[in-house]
Steps between C-alpha positions, in 0.01 A plus 500: 500500500476682166784697351507867594463737210708812452266794489734751344869527419699795371869506419658835574844632402683784671734754338786245514284237327474295822189286504243528777179303528165618620293192564166426658428149627206359691518394862351154545248419775784394733678835457769366267632639175693330223811684386500466120791320333643816337502680835663203676765496226561874543541444875729201448260298714505134401224257589515450876712813537426780741399860453489781754211743532615848599228736623593869504287812485187313398671313217619141475806384308572135427870415474718190478552396864864389459601818318318711757677322788838550330435871442386536862818331626718716275330813632555390860869430433565831324792666675588195712838451331603859561389475863718189535799690364493340154536796261451326164394181324854358502516535878163325534618216272819461706299492822263233361794290375662516845175393674461208257858395563439510877188289456688238299744432785 
């Protein structure tokens, strides 16, 4: 199989000088695309790593799968400490330390 060629790439910067890429790549006959090295580096996706495709409102975002899973878990746990009666980070740390101590017995 021949190497896929990038059709067009533009580097964009927002008002805060954050870099964004606009990139066109070809889809091969089997429906696959190659994520260019610079984009993989920006995603923190190493060779063999995973990415997540998020489809919303007719657009697709590609994100680092591990970071996406962590953010999803954090969102699901938001407020859980307060609901468990743990008012601050120190209380959570104490609770975790007590559970670890119980588990070590």
